[in-house]
ROROKOL-573497 format. One line per 10 residues: number of its first residue (from 1); their letters; for each residue x, y, z of C-alpha. Coordinates in Angstrom, 3 decimals, decimal comma. Example, Ala and Ser with C-alpha at 12.3 -4.5 7.8 and 13.67 -1.06 7.14 Angstrom:
<pts>
1	as	12,300/-4,500/7,800; 13,670/-1,060/7,140
</pts>
This chain:
<pts>
1	xxxxxxxxxx	93,883/47,300/13,723; 94,766/47,756/17,384; 95,418/45,492/20,319; 94,284/47,652/23,222; 95,560/46,893/26,693; 93,441/48,406/29,473; 95,654/50,585/31,737; 93,263/51,978/34,359; 94,412/52,553/37,949; 93,074/49,130/38,960
11	xxxxxxxxxx	95,706/47,377/36,873; 98,888/45,781/38,288; 101,718/47,758/36,661; 104,022/44,749/36,388; 101,372/42,769/34,564; 100,582/45,743/32,316; 104,205/46,279/31,280; 104,756/42,573/30,723; 101,583/42,192/28,656; 102,542/45,141/26,435
21	xxxxxxxxxx	106,024/43,757/25,830; 104,856/40,195/25,116; 102,058/41,248/22,794; 104,234/43,658/20,866; 106,923/41,013/20,385; 104,365/38,711/18,792; 101,717/40,900/17,124; 103,901/43,476/15,348; 103,832/44,465/12,552; 100,304/43,202/11,878
31	xxxxxxxxxx	98,761/45,002/14,846; 99,619/47,998/16,974; 99,690/47,310/20,717; 98,757/50,332/22,825; 97,616/51,014/26,396; 94,008/52,148/26,691; 93,493/54,639/29,522; 90,374/54,708/31,658; 89,330/58,043/30,137; 89,733/56,732/26,616
41	xxxxxxxxxx	87,913/53,530/27,495; 84,935/55,570/28,693; 84,807/58,361/26,115; 86,418/57,078/22,931; 84,874/54,746/20,271; 87,750/52,300/20,822; 85,712/49,344/19,499; 85,930/50,501/15,880; 89,569/49,593/15,237; 90,061/47,147/18,117
51	xxxxxxxxxx	91,044/43,600/17,112; 91,638/42,537/20,712; 90,780/44,016/24,144; 93,258/42,919/26,799; 92,779/43,066/30,592; 96,028/42,665/32,503; 96,227/41,443/36,063; 94,581/43,635/38,697; 95,808/44,950/42,041; 93,650/42,758/44,290
61	xxxxxxxxxx	94,035/41,109/47,661; 95,058/37,538/48,244; 91,525/36,164/48,048; 89,894/35,108/44,816; 87,339/37,603/43,571; 85,323/38,546/40,482; 86,562/41,290/38,190; 84,495/44,038/39,803; 86,032/47,236/38,406; 83,537/48,303/35,750
71	xxxxxxxxxx	80,145/49,976/35,909; 77,090/48,083/34,548; 77,210/50,125/31,344; 80,931/49,434/30,918; 80,381/45,709/31,415; 77,655/45,750/28,815; 79,864/47,651/26,423; 82,618/45,035/26,660; 80,077/42,246/26,259; 78,537/43,909/23,199
81	xxxxxxxxxx	81,972/44,329/21,668; 82,771/40,641/22,073; 79,342/39,314/21,065; 79,469/41,379/17,855; 82,735/39,784/16,777; 85,442/41,178/19,055; 88,040/39,315/21,096; 88,940/39,513/24,797; 92,084/38,258/26,546; 92,480/38,317/30,324
91	xxxxxxxxxx	95,857/37,856/32,061; 96,266/36,714/35,699; 92,708/35,452/35,458; 90,928/32,296/36,385; 87,236/31,695/35,760; 84,061/30,512/37,381; 81,044/29,362/35,368; 77,372/29,431/36,226; 74,510/27,882/34,364; 71,777/30,369/33,566
101	xxxxxxxxxx	68,222/29,138/33,262; 66,503/30,551/30,181; 66,344/34,336/30,314; 67,384/34,652/33,962; 70,847/36,116/33,246; 69,449/38,918/31,113; 66,879/39,943/33,708; 69,319/39,872/36,627; 71,723/42,129/34,775; 69,295/45,000/34,946
111	xxxxxxxxxx	68,352/44,810/38,616; 71,522/46,214/40,261; 70,201/45,061/43,625; 71,436/47,226/46,457; 72,835/49,916/44,132; 69,711/51,960/43,482; 70,905/54,810/45,675; 74,514/54,767/44,420; 75,708/57,233/41,825; 75,808/55,536/38,424
121	xxxxxxxxxx	79,539/56,240/37,980; 80,226/54,550/41,361; 78,236/51,406/40,725; 80,157/48,195/40,014; 79,120/44,976/38,386; 81,126/41,751/37,881; 82,461/41,301/34,368; 80,884/38,260/32,716; 80,272/36,753/29,339; 77,337/34,558/28,238
131	xxxxxxxxxx	77,991/31,432/26,226; 74,495/31,132/24,762; 75,156/27,728/23,259; 75,551/26,204/26,703; 73,579/28,893/28,604; 76,627/29,424/30,785; 77,893/32,685/32,197; 81,660/32,926/32,417; 83,023/35,168/35,161; 86,746/36,061/35,034
141	xxxxxxxxxx	88,212/35,895/38,559; 91,488/37,219/39,964; 93,709/36,429/42,920; 96,626/38,253/44,438; 98,590/35,056/45,050; 101,101/33,696/42,481; 103,229/30,593/42,130; 105,728/29,285/39,610; 104,818/26,225/37,591; 105,970/24,392/34,462
151	xxxxxxxxxx	103,545/25,044/31,584; 103,148/23,196/28,291; 100,925/23,908/25,289; 98,072/21,481/24,668; 98,724/19,089/21,813; 102,366/20,141/21,419; 105,468/18,339/22,478; 108,421/20,187/23,839; 110,157/21,292/26,985; 107,890/22,796/29,628
161	xxxxxxxxxx	108,398/26,478/30,443; 108,614/27,803/33,994; 106,049/30,599/34,379; 104,404/32,666/37,106; 100,680/31,942/37,399; 97,876/33,120/39,651; 96,289/30,977/42,358; 92,838/31,407/40,831; 91,278/28,341/39,313; 90,137/28,058/35,684
171	xxxxxxxxxx	86,676/26,585/36,095; 86,000/23,753/38,577; 85,338/20,065/38,720; 81,689/20,452/39,789; 80,978/23,239/37,310; 80,504/23,255/33,560; 83,769/23,696/31,716; 83,037/25,813/28,619; 86,714/26,315/27,753; 88,837/24,729/25,130
181	xxxxxxxxxx	92,104/24,227/27,076; 95,182/25,874/25,522; 97,858/25,323/28,127; 98,290/23,213/31,279; 100,523/22,743/34,306; 100,773/19,680/36,553; 98,073/21,245/38,753; 95,607/21,778/35,905; 94,710/24,012/32,973; 96,038/27,572/33,011
191	xxxxxxxxxx	94,595/28,918/29,766; 91,445/28,342/27,731; 89,223/30,014/25,148; 85,492/29,986/24,486; 83,084/31,394/21,887; 80,801/34,228/22,943; 78,295/35,280/20,301; 80,272/36,123/17,141; 83,423/36,700/19,143; 85,805/34,868/21,436
201	xxxxxxxxxx	87,321/35,230/24,858; 90,537/33,715/26,257; 91,563/33,654/29,919; 94,952/32,713/31,225; 96,385/32,422/34,718; 99,706/33,583/33,288; 100,762/36,821/34,947; 102,267/38,126/31,748; 104,979/40,005/33,624; 108,000/38,655/31,798
211	xxxxxxxxxx	109,953/39,648/28,701; 111,258/36,076/28,329; 111,117/35,108/24,631; 110,324/31,544/25,686; 106,809/32,775/26,391; 106,252/33,846/22,756; 104,892/30,452/21,588; 102,285/30,548/24,376; 101,199/34,103/23,526; 101,107/33,244/19,814
221	xxxxxxxxxx	98,838/30,311/20,625; 96,508/32,565/22,613; 96,209/35,163/19,838; 95,743/32,565/17,116; 92,918/30,986/19,100; 91,231/34,416/19,125; 91,389/34,532/15,276; 94,150/37,161/15,092; 96,435/36,837/12,106; 99,889/36,704/13,627
231	xxxxxxxxxx	103,018/37,031/11,506; 105,291/34,029/11,376; 108,046/34,097/13,958; 110,683/34,317/11,226; 109,151/37,501/9,770; 109,335/39,488/12,987; 112,368/41,806/12,620; 115,011/41,279/15,249; 116,854/44,495/14,451; 114,673/47,497/15,226
241	xxxxxxxxxx	117,351/50,189/15,050; 117,104/53,008/12,504; 119,031/52,793/9,239; 120,767/55,627/7,347; 118,808/58,021/5,199; 119,873/58,796/1,652; 119,657/62,444/0,567; 118,859/62,294/-3,167; 117,582/64,418/-5,998; 115,987/63,867/-9,358
251	xxxxxxxxxx	118,424/61,950/-11,603; 120,378/63,746/-14,248; 119,344/63,398/-17,895; 121,694/62,968/-20,810; 120,572/66,248/-22,372; 120,938/68,477/-19,305; 122,934/69,037/-16,178; 121,311/67,832/-12,952; 119,715/70,354/-10,653; 121,967/71,064/-7,692
261	xxxxxxxxxx	119,269/70,250/-5,152; 121,428/68,173/-2,801; 124,025/70,969/-2,835; 121,262/73,413/-2,005; 120,182/71,267/0,928; 123,727/71,144/2,343; 124,524/74,856/2,117; 122,522/76,093/5,140; 124,514/73,716/7,380; 127,912/73,514/5,649
271	xxxxxxxxxx	129,254/76,676/4,023; 130,329/76,371/0,397; 129,589/72,634/0,374; 128,749/70,835/-2,849; 127,204/67,405/-3,144; 130,097/66,198/-5,315; 132,903/67,219/-2,998; 131,180/66,848/0,389; 132,906/64,402/2,788; 131,282/64,586/6,212
281	xxxxxxxxxx	129,787/66,828/8,843; 127,342/66,860/11,767; 124,245/68,877/12,696; 123,271/68,753/16,349; 119,599/69,536/16,749; 117,033/69,497/19,563; 115,919/65,830/19,295; 118,608/64,256/17,115; 122,177/64,626/15,942; 122,461/64,100/12,199
291	xxxxxxxxxx	125,789/62,887/10,804; 126,142/63,571/7,113; 128,563/61,482/5,102; 129,187/61,114/1,372; 127,968/58,126/-0,621; 131,519/57,310/-1,614; 132,669/57,022/2,025; 129,581/55,334/3,452; 130,704/51,688/3,438; 131,394/51,547/7,161
301	xxxxxxxxxx	128,065/53,219/7,913; 126,114/50,808/5,731; 127,896/47,842/7,300; 126,856/49,162/10,738; 130,441/49,379/11,967; 130,962/51,316/15,150; 132,280/54,811/14,461; 134,567/56,713/16,861; 132,798/59,544/18,687; 129,362/58,547/17,375
311	xxxxxxxxxx	126,555/57,755/19,803; 124,297/54,812/19,004; 121,250/57,121/18,769; 122,875/59,467/16,202; 121,227/59,385/12,824; 123,221/59,067/9,595; 122,398/60,871/6,337; 124,266/59,560/3,279; 124,725/62,399/0,755; 124,360/61,410/-2,879
321	xxxxxxxxxx	125,904/63,679/-5,567; 123,376/65,791/-7,433; 121,473/63,608/-9,869; 123,067/60,374/-8,624; 121,080/57,583/-6,968; 122,430/54,962/-4,542; 122,734/51,349/-5,715; 119,504/49,377/-5,477; 121,260/46,925/-3,150; 121,348/49,674/-0,506
331	xxxxxxxxxx	117,613/50,348/-0,829; 115,947/46,988/-1,749; 112,416/47,947/-0,722; 111,986/51,132/-2,767; 112,996/51,796/-6,366; 114,102/55,438/-6,456; 114,629/55,348/-10,208; 111,012/54,230/-10,748; 109,742/56,920/-8,384; 111,693/59,719/-10,115
341	xxxxxxxxxx	110,823/58,478/-13,605; 107,110/58,332/-12,764; 107,305/61,793/-11,203; 108,898/63,177/-14,374; 106,383/61,410/-16,620; 103,407/62,759/-14,658; 104,862/66,226/-14,399; 105,483/66,328/-18,140; 106,478/69,747/-19,298; 104,852/71,512/-16,340
351	xxxxxxxxxx	106,577/73,291/-13,543; 110,196/73,367/-12,360; 111,703/73,001/-15,824; 113,323/76,459/-15,712; 116,291/75,011/-13,826; 115,852/77,451/-10,974; 113,148/75,810/-8,906; 111,777/72,350/-8,255; 108,573/70,535/-7,524; 107,327/68,230/-4,777
361	xxxxxxxxxx	109,337/64,999/-4,633; 112,434/66,115/-6,540; 114,482/66,535/-3,337; 114,102/63,427/-1,200; 115,287/61,783/2,028; 114,804/57,978/1,790; 115,488/55,304/4,409; 114,680/51,621/4,738; 113,933/52,154/8,415; 113,504/55,290/10,531
371	xxxxxxxxxx	111,929/56,229/13,843; 109,431/58,573/12,205; 109,583/60,656/9,019; 107,388/63,249/10,740; 109,438/63,505/13,950; 112,715/63,804/12,043; 111,540/67,147/10,733; 108,992/68,361/13,262; 111,120/67,663/16,373; 114,332/69,195/15,022
381	xxxxxxxxxx	113,862/72,967/14,562; 117,275/73,635/13,028; 116,776/71,079/10,293; 113,165/72,143/9,910; 113,850/75,850/9,426; 117,008/75,669/7,303; 116,196/72,963/4,807; 115,160/74,376/1,418; 111,621/73,554/0,404; 109,892/71,543/-0,831
391	xxxxxxxxxx	111,613/68,435/0,581; 110,083/64,970/0,879; 110,962/62,184/3,315; 109,943/58,559/2,681; 110,630/55,397/4,671; 109,933/51,736/4,014; 109,428/51,110/7,738; 108,809/53,334/10,769; 109,595/52,351/14,331; 107,608/55,111/16,006
401	xxxxxxxxxx	105,035/56,291/13,518; 102,781/59,097/14,753; 99,071/59,555/14,407; 96,631/62,163/15,685; 96,780/62,938/19,406; 98,610/60,116/21,178; 97,785/57,540/18,514; 100,503/55,305/17,126; 100,542/54,776/13,384; 101,288/51,178/12,491
411	xxxxxxxxxx	103,978/51,043/9,817; 104,391/47,486/8,459; 105,927/46,631/5,157; 103,707/47,636/2,262; 102,658/50,931/3,790; 103,628/54,181/2,090; 104,965/56,525/4,760; 105,949/60,050/3,844; 106,339/63,547/5,208; 106,477/66,662/3,031
421	xxxxxxxxxx	108,036/69,924/4,229; 106,655/73,101/2,681; 106,982/76,715/3,793; 104,668/79,703/3,451; 104,641/83,350/4,391; 102,146/84,362/7,027; 99,933/87,137/5,694; 100,094/89,982/8,272; 97,249/91,944/6,781; 94,607/89,292/6,130
431	xxxxxxxxxx	95,121/89,458/2,358; 95,357/85,674/2,000; 92,184/85,200/0,035; 88,534/85,986/0,592; 85,626/83,981/1,814; 82,382/84,013/-0,124; 80,335/86,952/0,985; 83,064/88,545/3,053; 83,195/92,319/2,961; 86,386/92,633/4,982
441	xxxxxxxxxx	89,548/90,620/5,441; 90,425/89,131/8,801; 93,488/90,333/10,722; 95,250/89,392/14,013; 95,712/90,740/17,553; 91,988/90,545/18,319; 89,917/88,013/16,462; 87,886/89,787/13,824; 85,846/88,560/10,884; 83,395/90,636/8,827
451	xxxxxxxxxx	80,801/89,504/6,342; 77,376/90,919/5,425; 74,505/89,723/7,562; 71,132/88,702/6,284; 68,732/91,555/5,635; 71,195/94,229/6,646; 71,677/93,081/10,231; 75,159/93,793/11,549; 76,606/92,388/14,764; 79,667/93,861/16,416
461	xxxxxxxxxx	81,434/92,129/19,268; 84,403/93,100/21,379; 86,912/90,704/22,853; 87,740/92,373/26,181; 86,509/91,021/29,456; 84,424/93,991/30,627; 81,885/95,277/28,104; 78,980/97,672/27,981; 76,332/96,863/25,394; 73,930/99,214/23,634
471	xxxxxxxxxx	71,620/98,115/20,835; 70,439/100,553/18,203; 67,548/99,578/15,924; 67,871/100,554/12,254; 65,366/100,344/9,438; 66,983/97,229/7,960; 67,698/95,218/11,057; 69,143/95,282/14,539; 72,694/96,448/15,103; 74,234/95,169/18,297
481	xxxxxxxxxx	77,485/96,656/19,559; 79,602/95,496/22,465; 82,360/97,850/23,546; 85,492/97,145/25,486; 85,632/99,828/28,124; 84,269/100,185/31,629; 83,574/103,818/30,824; 80,235/104,782/29,388; 81,103/104,355/25,739; 78,318/104,695/23,248
491	xxxxxxxxxx	78,116/103,561/19,666; 75,232/104,564/17,447; 74,334/105,050/13,831; 71,327/106,581/12,073; 72,179/104,853/8,785; 70,796/101,433/7,961; 74,002/100,676/6,134; 77,427/101,593/7,475; 79,864/102,826/4,852; 83,556/102,163/5,535
501	xxxxxxxxxx	86,550/103,485/3,650; 89,811/101,678/4,305; 93,333/102,629/3,328; 96,007/100,104/4,315; 99,738/99,906/4,430; 101,811/96,969/5,665; 100,410/96,933/9,203; 98,149/99,935/9,676; 94,653/100,660/8,401; 92,902/103,989/8,803
511	xxxxxxxxxx	89,172/103,698/8,635; 86,683/106,527/8,383; 83,208/105,635/9,561; 80,040/107,464/8,637; 78,084/107,936/11,858; 76,488/110,576/14,034; 79,937/111,569/15,215; 81,739/112,959/12,148; 85,022/113,358/14,032; 85,570/109,693/14,778
521	xxxxxxxxxx	88,711/108,200/13,197; 89,513/104,524/13,491; 93,042/103,160/13,271; 93,573/99,403/12,876; 96,802/97,523/13,558; 96,698/94,101/12,013; 98,740/90,970/11,549; 97,334/87,609/10,611; 93,690/86,707/10,963; 92,270/89,158/13,516
531	xxxxxxxxxx	91,796/92,897/13,838; 92,276/95,441/16,656; 90,430/98,721/16,193; 91,577/101,718/18,197; 89,270/104,720/18,226; 90,484/108,227/18,914; 88,085/109,577/21,503; 88,325/111,791/24,555; 87,092/109,313/27,088; 87,614/105,723/26,005
541	xxxxxxxxxx	89,464/103,234/23,818; 87,269/100,951/21,813; 88,124/97,508/20,480; 85,591/96,030/18,122; 85,068/92,757/16,388; 82,521/92,359/13,630; 81,124/89,122/12,279; 78,048/87,776/10,606; 77,053/84,824/8,558; 75,379/84,020/5,294
551	xxxxxxxxxx	73,110/81,315/4,047; 74,186/77,648/4,245; 75,088/75,806/1,104; 76,179/72,312/0,342; 78,819/73,597/-2,063; 79,929/76,816/-0,369; 79,063/77,658/3,195; 79,201/81,190/4,420; 81,539/82,166/7,196; 80,785/80,942/10,680
561	xxxxxxxxxx	79,500/83,492/13,098; 81,442/84,249/16,284; 84,859/82,856/15,409; 85,924/80,631/18,318; 88,551/81,850/20,716; 90,708/78,767/20,100; 90,984/79,802/16,443; 92,265/83,289/17,181; 95,858/84,421/16,847; 97,774/87,090/18,578
571	xxxxxxxxxx	100,830/89,180/17,750; 102,602/91,926/19,594; 103,998/95,046/17,938; 102,932/93,811/14,556; 105,216/90,783/14,530; 104,339/87,125/14,565; 105,405/85,194/17,635; 107,113/81,849/17,279; 104,505/79,197/17,920; 103,833/75,581/17,129
581	xxxxxxxxxx	100,435/74,171/16,215; 99,381/70,816/14,981; 96,618/69,764/12,614; 95,412/66,422/11,261; 95,842/62,950/12,703; 97,619/64,244/15,731; 95,765/67,523/16,143; 93,998/70,085/14,013; 94,773/73,401/15,720; 95,258/76,681/14,034
591	xxxxxxxxxx	97,387/79,331/15,660; 96,599/80,019/19,286; 96,897/83,238/21,224; 100,314/83,619/22,881; 100,594/86,330/25,531; 103,588/88,623/24,908; 105,019/87,825/28,331; 105,256/84,123/27,592; 108,284/82,483/26,031; 107,858/81,312/22,448
601	xxxxxxxxxx	107,385/77,580/22,031; 109,831/77,229/19,167; 113,340/78,558/18,547; 113,209/78,144/14,782; 115,239/80,743/12,971; 113,953/82,363/9,808; 114,957/80,630/6,600; 118,119/82,156/5,131; 118,648/81,914/1,386; 121,787/80,071/0,311
611	xxxxxxxxxx	124,176/81,224/-2,418; 123,094/79,063/-5,319; 121,703/79,504/-8,773; 118,632/77,447/-7,823; 115,836/79,225/-6,011; 114,140/77,786/-2,949; 111,182/79,959/-2,058; 108,184/79,904/0,177; 105,063/78,583/-1,467; 102,567/81,399/-1,254
621	xxxxxxxxxx	101,134/83,627/1,461; 98,344/82,527/3,745; 96,487/83,815/6,781; 96,648/81,586/9,877; 93,000/80,559/9,676; 93,647/78,940/6,270; 96,210/76,465/7,586; 93,530/74,053/8,799; 92,581/73,351/5,181; 95,968/71,811/4,382
631	xxxxxxxxxx	94,978/68,449/5,906; 91,763/68,506/3,839; 93,694/69,395/0,700; 96,230/66,611/1,080; 93,517/64,034/1,799; 91,771/65,198/-1,407; 95,047/64,819/-3,285; 95,455/61,221/-2,118; 91,912/60,362/-3,249; 92,432/61,941/-6,632
641	xxxxxxxxxx	95,834/60,307/-7,054; 94,287/56,875/-6,412; 92,028/57,456/-9,438; 95,029/57,849/-11,756; 95,998/54,903/-13,987; 99,387/54,795/-12,189; 97,571/53,717/-9,005; 94,048/52,157/-9,092; 92,438/53,764/-12,093; 89,162/55,759/-12,108
651	xxxxxxxxxx	86,768/52,955/-11,174; 88,562/51,389/-8,239; 90,091/54,719/-7,238; 86,731/56,214/-6,420; 86,465/53,764/-3,537; 89,137/55,667/-1,591; 87,173/58,083/0,638; 87,692/60,712/3,324; 86,450/60,520/6,884; 86,550/63,975/8,466
661	xxxxxxxxxx	88,868/65,376/9,481; 91,943/63,425/8,446; 91,321/59,715/7,838; 91,305/57,762/4,576; 88,927/54,824/4,191; 88,505/52,094/1,613; 85,078/50,982/0,405; 85,300/47,170/0,031; 81,622/46,618/-0,722; 80,738/44,620/-3,833
671	xxxxxxxxxx	78,794/47,474/-5,417; 80,713/50,392/-3,962; 77,672/51,715/-2,127; 78,906/51,313/1,498; 75,517/49,817/2,385; 77,033/48,158/5,461; 79,653/50,641/6,739; 80,874/48,461/9,585; 81,727/45,633/7,241; 82,526/47,522/4,039
681	xxxxxxxxxx	84,592/50,528/5,234; 88,187/49,922/6,332; 90,676/52,541/7,377; 93,744/52,594/5,132; 95,428/55,870/5,945; 95,607/59,185/7,738; 96,991/62,687/7,438; 99,047/64,503/10,089; 99,995/68,203/9,717; 102,410/69,951/12,065
691	xxxxxxxxxx	102,606/73,700/11,694; 105,551/75,651/13,155; 105,481/79,422/13,262; 108,972/81,024/12,969; 110,119/84,604/13,469; 109,926/86,745/10,385; 106,520/85,559/9,273; 107,605/82,184/7,945; 105,558/79,063/8,658; 107,158/75,598/8,287
701	xxxxxxxxxx	104,525/72,985/7,563; 105,202/69,219/7,803; 102,531/67,149/6,079; 102,644/63,519/7,081; 100,735/60,695/5,444; 100,496/56,964/5,962; 98,726/54,959/3,237; 98,318/51,178/3,121; 99,211/50,262/-0,444; 100,596/46,707/-0,572
711	xxxxxxxxxx	99,850/45,446/2,919; 98,696/41,873/3,429; 95,771/40,868/5,648; 94,650/41,603/8,287; 95,612/45,146/7,330; 93,300/46,642/4,695; 95,122/48,095/1,694; 94,747/49,189/-1,931; 96,176/45,807/-3,056; 93,415/43,983/-1,250
721	xxxxxxxxxx	90,792/45,982/-3,094; 92,253/44,785/-6,398; 92,441/41,227/-5,114; 88,920/41,257/-3,715; 87,316/42,608/-6,864; 89,689/40,760/-9,221; 90,142/43,890/-11,221; 93,033/45,995/-12,475; 91,001/47,710/-15,188; 92,005/51,313/-15,786
731	xxxxxxxxxx	95,573/50,851/-14,536; 98,728/51,147/-16,621; 101,100/49,218/-14,363; 101,015/46,889/-11,357; 100,334/48,714/-8,113; 103,538/49,985/-6,479; 104,658/52,235/-3,637; 106,833/54,259/-6,016; 104,123/55,123/-8,527; 101,635/55,830/-5,785
741	xxxxxxxxxx	104,024/58,250/-4,098; 104,748/60,006/-7,386; 101,025/60,303/-8,202; 100,280/61,824/-4,773; 103,099/64,372/-5,101; 102,069/65,406/-8,601; 98,410/65,751/-7,628; 99,125/67,668/-4,459; 101,458/69,996/-6,361; 98,583/70,966/-8,642
751	xxxxxxxxxx	96,142/71,524/-5,779; 98,703/73,323/-3,644; 99,567/75,770/-6,435; 95,924/76,686/-6,874; 95,351/76,835/-3,097; 98,253/79,233/-2,451; 97,558/81,318/-5,555; 94,100/82,141/-4,164; 95,435/83,003/-0,719; 94,320/79,734/0,815
761	xxxxxxxxxx	90,690/79,693/-0,267; 89,246/76,213/-0,045; 86,065/77,081/-1,966; 87,460/75,959/-5,360; 87,912/72,457/-3,837; 84,739/72,122/-1,791; 82,675/70,230/-4,334; 85,550/67,852/-5,114; 86,031/67,315/-1,391; 82,348/66,580/-0,863
771	xxxxxxxxxx	82,455/64,110/-3,772; 84,929/61,910/-1,920; 84,009/62,352/1,731; 81,679/60,008/3,596; 79,412/62,502/5,300; 77,034/64,075/2,801; 73,718/64,586/4,611; 74,888/62,149/7,283; 72,895/62,267/10,522; 74,973/62,040/13,682
781	xxxxxxxxxx	74,672/62,710/17,386; 76,943/65,341/18,873; 77,725/64,170/22,377; 79,865/67,217/23,216; 76,707/69,244/23,828; 74,486/68,912/26,883; 72,071/67,321/26,194; 73,450/65,452/23,140; 72,109/66,939/19,905; 70,849/65,169/16,770
791	xxxxxxxxxx	72,273/66,957/13,732; 72,721/66,634/9,998; 76,094/67,340/8,389; 75,921/70,017/5,704; 79,572/70,766/4,926; 82,767/72,578/5,888; 82,833/76,293/6,773; 85,165/78,017/4,295; 86,683/80,416/6,843; 87,926/78,218/9,680
801	xxxxxxxxxx	87,357/74,737/8,238; 84,861/73,731/10,872; 82,504/70,836/10,354; 79,085/72,474/9,945; 76,015/70,634/11,143; 72,372/71,737/11,359; 70,142/70,723/14,222; 67,281/68,409/13,423; 65,212/70,388/15,928; 66,149/73,813/14,577
811	xxxxxxxxxx	62,555/75,019/15,128; 62,955/74,501/18,892; 64,527/76,862/21,404; 68,142/75,816/22,155; 68,712/78,119/25,100; 69,030/75,174/27,445; 71,877/73,626/25,454; 75,458/73,920/26,713; 78,434/73,464/24,401; 81,761/71,762/25,188
821	xxxxxxxxxx	85,171/72,821/24,006; 85,725/72,964/20,242; 81,951/73,152/19,667; 80,391/76,433/18,518; 76,746/77,353/18,023; 75,706/79,524/15,051; 72,383/80,735/13,722; 71,506/81,745/10,176; 68,276/82,194/8,297; 66,217/80,700/11,109
831	xxxxxxxxxx	68,410/77,547/11,292; 70,525/76,534/14,249; 73,970/75,227/13,461; 76,616/73,497/15,509; 80,144/73,911/14,163; 82,908/71,557/15,247; 86,596/72,204/15,293; 88,752/69,327/13,938; 90,938/69,433/17,018; 89,176/68,051/20,080
841	xxxxxxxxxx	86,441/66,074/18,292; 86,451/62,377/17,441; 84,162/60,967/14,759; 82,734/57,501/15,520; 81,737/56,722/11,937; 80,156/53,354/12,707; 78,008/54,612/15,577; 77,263/58,012/13,973; 78,578/59,811/17,027; 80,842/62,852/17,431
851	xxxxx	82,627/62,699/20,782; 85,250/64,683/22,663; 88,721/63,453/21,781; 90,699/62,548/24,895; 93,934/61,246/23,386
</pts>
């Protein structure tokens, strides 16, 4: 859950910074504390995961005034949030109270007297809350004047604290006083709370612009009065600096030599190094400097002694000999032996037993506390590109966990936090698997996708800016051709079916086309997921793009028509440019077009094999448009792993569900039917995928996951499901982070092997994915169209992984509808579809809304 601090331009920066610091010092690790921008406040469904909405002091004049910075709709939104069970805290705020005769307050709120000719976005209305039990409206008020006073908590003895408070008064002698006073000064109360509907509000004159720890008891009192579950002061960690990471590998067995995985990981950075003889060395990367030291010489590092020539921000990696684990005293919060033993037990005799390769989880970085497992890899291109794969990173605690967009992922104790590095080859010829119904593979340079149209109709589009269009009717359907030349270029065909013969090499296709011009020869240069067609002709050069769609299906949708520009990739001279894209909790982009005259966004070098008897290889070959499915695949792996007896077992495990595109939810309902989503569904995890394109056709993929396993309330977790239902049936062992991590790695290994062996086709997993997601036949409103459109969710498109929805008013003409970014119209079989890209869209599950994502 989040504590959201409003950070619009109306806010006093000093009060904002102080409020963030004070709240973080008290609320972590139970709650994240984040600023909420004006744009996010307006457009995002922030109420869903908001435990507390905080309004810092405002930049006002010296006179006392109402909080008059919100529109009438925004005021009503805040009131609805509180009345339905939310909490509100206002800093630098006094209050005035007014009795409201029966029904009068509600009627006045709709009049907006004097504002009828003002643009709705420019209208302002005082923020107020209605205490229905006393029929009193509470208006927060602000004042630009401040003074220093001695404050003491009500009902508690102790030394008074000198604080800065606003001049505004909290209520008045002649007015009703609906507040329960929390803190006072010699001049009167400075903080109070009141019930509003099912929720609560608290107002304090405290400016909140101090980092003084003496204020912590006051802030704790405020949050407790608002029903937040605050950790005890003794459990808040004082030391928030990162701890060393241990580089480990699967333990050696008595009947065999250990795999030299740690040695393999060292070789790209330190020539001829072995894990047994390694002493020390440093790798300076873009974001961090990593200092490697052996386990045998790590005593000073573990005791946090200052090292000569080492900067405080440098990160230590303690190198364990191959097959050797560090003492449990160094890693008290994670049992590496249990993790590796469970991994070996689940793997059984499958995979990686030839001594020359290894499976997910066998090469592992582990730390008790890091900044972010994801950033360690994703923000350091040297480490990212040279490490052998697969390699896993796990931490017991993160200091700067990352979520989708600008979201912060809360990482308290009990949460499983991991990042998995894998590497694939980028398919330059579109041979990375087929989509159902496709008659041609997709290639790159110009976005191209071909599949048979219904009843023989074929549509051809070009991707240049200036186009001349001619339409030729055939006996089986219309054929529309757009050409990419300002010259008078004509395309025609007398056949109802076009026959194409294709011969391909590594990067060139020669296509002969049966048409009225028997001399036409088509040459195609291709790379990843798009196709450029160059036609030998005396007067023009033609670039074509062909696409069509098939019938919708709940278990296997046909390809989406008109692949969106944001999903296209580009390459110059047949090579893949170095790019960086992000999918999942932070973003869900596939490769984007990069003009050849622009500098590449990543300097990753191609992976160079190291001289060792163990093989580290890329895991399959995929086209760029298949990368979006990785976040779906990993989410499916987590759900399936939770059904294993090592985690929750089949009955409880089926309550772990997927919210598109990258969130994991827990169904806490008594019957498992999610009859009341707002009460029964709780977010317990998320997936974040960062994709980095490197020269040479290699793609480094960092898959991050946070999953609440053993967390205590108020954070929902797998352990709370067991406690709530008083059931551990179907499980073999008590729930643990180690077994859960091993189950996820084993399950994802199985799915990944099948995924890459089919060239990245998601069709074999669609039905399993639909079985665990929350959206089958769900009706939602897409607000990123104008006007908003009522739709029904029908599935995922198997080509670009778009969320496919069908309009409820498909029989009506949609010509008047405009579509925002990341939203694409499609039409098949008389039905009108709206396809939504994961990146750029936010799913408000509780309100059944799909909105533009702004953070």
